[in-house]
C-alpha positions in Angstrom: -44.5 55.3 -2.6 -42.1 56.2 0.2 -41.5 53.4 2.7 -41.8 56.0 5.5 -45.2 57.4 4.3 -48.3 55.1 4.3 -51.2 56.5 2.3 -54.8 55.5 2.9 -55.9 52.3 1.1 -59.6 52.3 1.9 -60.6 56.0 2.2 -63.9 56.4 0.3 -64.9 52.8 0.7 -64.6 51.8 4.4 -65.1 55.4 5.6 -65.6 58.9 4.0 -62.6 60.3 2.0 -63.7 63.9 2.7 -62.2 65.1 5.9 -65.2 67.0 7.1 -67.6 64.1 6.4 -65.2 61.7 8.1 -64.8 63.9 11.2 -68.6 64.2 11.4 -69.3 60.5 11.0 -66.6 59.5 13.5 -68.0 61.8 16.1 -71.5 60.5 15.5 -70.3 56.9 15.9 -68.5 57.8 19.1 -71.6 59.5 20.5 -73.9 56.6 19.6 -71.4 54.1 21.1 -71.0 56.1 24.3 -74.8 56.3 24.7 -75.0 52.5 24.5 -71.9 51.5 26.4 -71.7 50.1 29.9 -69.4 52.0 32.2 -65.7 50.9 32.3 -65.2 48.0 34.6 -64.9 49.2 38.3 -61.8 48.0 39.9 -60.8 46.1 36.8 -57.1 47.1 37.1 -55.0 48.9 34.6 -56.2 49.0 31.0 -53.9 46.7 29.0 -55.6 46.1 25.6 -58.7 46.7 23.5 -60.2 44.7 20.7 -61.9 46.8 18.1 -63.6 45.8 14.8 -62.3 47.1 11.5 -65.2 46.9 9.0 -66.8 49.8 7.2 -67.6 52.4 9.8 -71.3 52.3 9.0 -71.3 48.6 10.2 -69.1 48.7 13.3 -68.5 52.4 14.2 -71.0 52.2 17.1 -69.1 49.2 18.6 -65.8 51.0 18.3 -67.3 54.0 20.0 -68.8 52.0 22.8 -65.5 50.2 23.5 -63.6 53.4 23.6 -66.2 55.3 25.7 -65.3 56.5 29.2 -61.7 55.4 29.0 -58.7 57.5 29.9 -56.9 56.6 26.7 -53.2 57.1 26.2 -51.7 58.6 23.1 -49.4 55.7 22.3 -50.7 52.4 20.9 -49.2 49.2 19.8 -51.8 48.1 17.2 -51.9 44.4 16.3 -53.8 43.5 13.1 -54.4 40.5 10.9 -52.8 40.1 7.4 -55.7 39.9 4.9 -53.4 40.3 1.8 -50.9 37.5 2.4 -48.0 40.0 1.7 -44.9 40.6 3.6 -43.4 39.2 6.9 -45.6 37.2 9.2 -44.6 39.4 12.1 -44.2 42.7 10.3 -43.7 46.1 12.0 -43.9 49.4 10.1 -40.7 50.8 11.5 -40.9 54.6 11.2 -42.5 57.5 9.4 -46.1 58.6 9.1 -49.5 57.1 8.3 -52.0 59.3 6.6 -55.8 59.5 6.8 -58.1 62.2 5.6 -57.9 63.6 9.1 -54.2 64.1 8.8 -50.9 62.4 9.7 -50.3 59.9 12.5 -46.7 59.4 13.6 -45.2 56.0 13.9 -43.7 55.5 17.4 -40.1 54.7 16.4 -39.2 54.0 20.1 -41.8 51.3 20.3 -41.1 49.8 16.9 -37.4 49.7 17.5 -38.0 47.8 20.8 -40.3 45.3 19.1 -37.9 44.6 16.2 -35.0 43.7 18.6 -36.9 40.5 19.1 -39.0 38.2 16.9 -40.7 41.0 14.9 -39.2 42.2 11.7 -39.3 45.7 10.1 -41.6 45.4 7.1 -43.8 47.8 5.2 -45.1 45.4 2.5 -47.6 43.6 4.8 -49.2 47.0 5.7 -49.5 48.8 2.4 -52.9 47.4 1.4 -54.0 46.1 4.8 -57.1 48.0 6.0 -57.4 46.7 9.6 -55.3 49.4 11.3 -56.2 52.2 8.9 -59.9 51.8 9.6 -59.3 52.4 13.4 -57.1 55.5 13.0 -59.7 58.1 12.6 -61.3 57.1 15.9 -57.9 57.2 17.7 -57.0 60.5 16.0 -60.3 62.1 17.1 -60.1 60.9 20.7 -56.5 62.0 21.2 -56.9 65.3 19.4 -54.5 63.9 16.7 -51.7 63.4 19.2 -51.8 59.6 18.7 -48.6 57.7 17.9 -48.8 54.1 16.7 -46.6 51.0 16.4 -48.3 49.1 13.6 -47.8 45.3 13.7 -49.3 42.9 11.1 -49.7 39.3 12.1 -49.8 36.8 9.3 -49.4 33.4 11.0 -51.6 31.1 13.1 -48.6 29.0 14.4 -49.1 28.9 18.2 -45.3 28.7 18.9 -44.6 31.8 16.8 -47.6 33.7 18.3 -46.5 32.7 21.9 -43.0 34.0 21.1 -44.5 37.2 19.7 -46.6 37.6 22.8 -43.6 37.2 25.1 -41.6 39.7 23.0 -44.5 42.2 23.3 -44.7 41.6 27.1 -40.9 42.3 27.4 -41.3 45.6 25.6 -44.3 46.7 27.7 -42.8 45.5 31.0 -39.6 47.5 30.4 -41.7 50.6 29.7 -43.9 50.1 32.7 -41.0 49.4 35.0 -39.2 52.7 34.1 -42.2 55.1 34.1 -46.0 55.2 34.2 -46.0 54.3 30.5 -48.6 55.9 28.3 -49.1 52.9 26.1 -52.0 50.6 25.3 -52.4 47.6 23.0 -55.1 47.6 20.4 -56.1 44.4 18.6 -58.0 44.9 15.3 -60.4 42.0 14.6 -63.8 41.2 13.2 -65.6 38.0 14.3 -67.1 35.2 12.1 -67.7 36.0 8.4 -70.3 35.4 5.8 -72.6 32.8 7.5 -76.2 33.3 8.7 -76.7 35.3 11.8 -77.7 32.4 14.0 -74.5 30.5 13.1 -72.3 33.5 13.4 -73.6 34.4 16.9 -73.0 30.8 18.0 -69.5 30.7 16.6 -68.7 34.2 17.9 -69.8 33.2 21.4 -67.4 30.2 21.3 -64.5 32.4 20.5 -65.5 35.2 22.8 -65.7 32.8 25.8 -62.1 31.8 25.3 -61.0 35.4 24.7 -62.7 36.7 27.8 -61.1 33.8 29.8 -57.8 35.3 28.5 -56.9 31.8 27.1 -54.8 32.3 23.9 -54.3 28.5 23.4 -58.0 27.9 23.8 -58.9 30.7 21.5 -56.6 29.4 18.7 -58.0 25.9 19.2 -61.7 26.7 19.1 -61.2 29.0 16.1 -59.4 26.2 14.2 -61.7 23.3 15.3 -64.9 25.3 15.0 -64.3 26.7 11.6 -64.6 30.3 13.0 -63.4 32.9 10.5 -62.4 35.4 13.1 -59.7 37.3 11.2 -57.9 38.7 14.2 -57.7 35.5 16.3 -53.9 35.5 15.9 -53.3 39.1 16.9 -55.6 38.7 19.9 -53.7 35.5 20.9 -50.4 37.6 20.8 -52.0 40.2 23.1 -53.3 37.5 25.5 -49.9 35.7 25.6 -48.4 39.0 26.5 -51.0 39.8 29.2 -50.6 36.4 30.8 -46.8 36.8 30.9 -47.3 40.1 32.7 -49.9 39.2 35.3 -53.4 38.0 35.8 -55.5 39.6 33.1 -59.3 39.9 33.0 -61.5 40.5 30.0 -64.8 42.5 29.5 -67.2 42.3 26.6 -68.5 45.8 25.8 -70.7 45.1 22.8 -71.4 42.3 20.3 -73.5 42.6 17.1 -73.6 41.6 13.4 -73.8 43.5 10.1 -77.5 42.5 9.9 -78.3 45.4 12.3 -77.4 47.8 9.5 -78.0 45.8 6.3 -81.1 44.0 7.4 -79.8 40.8 5.8 -79.4 38.0 8.3 -78.5 35.3 5.8 -74.8 36.4 5.3 -73.4 38.5 8.1 -70.1 39.5 9.8 -69.8 39.5 13.5 -68.3 42.4 15.5 -67.3 42.7 19.1 -65.6 45.2 21.3 -63.5 43.9 24.2 -61.4 45.5 27.0 -58.6 43.7 28.9 -57.1 44.7 32.2 -54.1 43.8 34.3 
């Protein structure tokens, strides 16, 4: 496999491998989400980041659609995801090239990745090769930007708060430089599911604990409550990075768009995964 070309790892499992079927299902999820979504926050400021779930589309596609609904999205995204495989660098950036989905290619934004890797982040493809949590979101971003999307893929494989704070400050420096020089067409996307594989009542309680800290834009509090509460929110570290960056750049605010569990689709409330869609503004 070429280091510059990233092939789909979960096509046919997390989402349809057939391009026409995938396009149809993504548009359906977007429409269902838009119908259920609240309007974007009035006077909330500039859109800084989104948190989107990354499970199989049948489970979380409506939440992704709701969170993206009604927004004037840019075409450039810094996408922060967790490391489920344990492979590669703990702050790994896919530096250049192309990511493929059944809907076609997505270019890696080499300007953004070069800026990130001048700091604490490291160029690394290994952490991304089998990681599903960016790939699962790409068909939605491709569809909404008419395939003009460009991404800077970042895989976060540490929960060390000092490392995450440094990563957040590095992200803030990159974004501040872009925003200072021009009306930058860039948004941060955090890829995360919520609590995993407990009953629905427990999961909703644990999710609410984490979401309260997230919506308060409190990265230290988020990391603490996840650790102390035994909350298996896989993207807590990527979200903390985004929140450290947001706090370094201004006074962020958060908005919960939708929160649900897999039981809404599976009907099984004994062992669920939680999903939430968040928007953050500066």
